[in-house]
N, C-alpha and C positions, 0 to 999 in steps of 0.2 A: 439497167443492170443492177442497181441497188435494190430494186424490188425483188429480183430473183434471189439475191443474197439473203434478204429478209425472210423469204419463203423457206429457203434451205435451213436457215438458222432456227426457224420456228419448229421445224420437223425434228431437230435433234432432241434426244431425250437424255436426261441425267440418269446415272446408274441408280439402282434401287436402294443401295445402302447409304446414299448421301443423306445426311441429316439424322442418321440413326447412330446410337452409341457404339455398338459393336463390342467385341471382346475386350478392347482396351478399357472401355468405360466400366464393364463388369469387374475387371481386375482392380481398377482404381477404387470402386465401391467396397470390394472385399478387403483391400488393404486398409482403407480407412476404418472399417468396422473392427478389424483385428487391432488396430492401434487404439481405438476407443476402449475395447475390452481390456487391453493391457494397462492402459492408464487408469481405468476404473479399479482394477485389482490392486495396482500399486497404491492408489489413494486410500483404498480400504485398509491395506496393511499399515500405512502411516497413521491413519486415524485410530487404529486399535492401540497404537503405542502411546497415544496422548492420555494424560490423566483425566479423570472425570471432572475435576475441579482444579483450578490454579490457586485456590486459597491455601495459605500455609497450614499444614496439618498440626504443627506444634505451636499454635498461637498461645501466648501466655495468658493465663486467666488473671485479671486484675481484681484483687479483693481490696475494697476501700478500708481505711483504718477507722473511720467514723461515718455517720450518716450524712454529714454535710458534703462529703465527696460524691455521694450518690447523685446529688442534685446539681452539681457543678457542670454547667454546659460550656464546653470549649468549642469555639467555631473551628471549622476545618482550616488548616494552614496557619493557625495561630502560633504554634510552636516554631514554624519556619520563619514567621515574621519576627518573633522575638530573637531568634538566632541572627537574622540579618541586621536587626537594629543594634546588636552588640558588636558587630564586626566593624573594623575600621573602614573608612571610605576608600573606595578604589580610585576615585577621581577627586582630586582636591579642587576646591573652589578657586577662582582666579584671585591672584594676589593684588592687593591695592598698590598702585604705583605711586612713588613719591615724585612730585613734579620737579624737585630740585635735583634728584639723581638721574633722571632720564629713565628710559624703558629698561626693565630688568631682563637679563638673559640667564638662562639656566645652563649650568656647565656640568 
């Protein structure tokens, strides 16, 4: 009996459109293409609004007072380091404890 069922099952054929995309696949491809076109146009509009360069336009021109300033080479960040050196310390070093008084508490 199982042999007869196998023969009947082998004779059944699948419909022709099984495994093909059909109209839903075409609709999906068209929707994705339209979305890509709209995103591309939007990006183009946003890129046109950007300036050609982000450098400041009104950069001050520094004219040295004498020739010695022409040859003075400052390392990048040197001004920041000088500013930080002049600032008070944010974290104080640990205080020395007096053995006669016991541990200090801050109040």
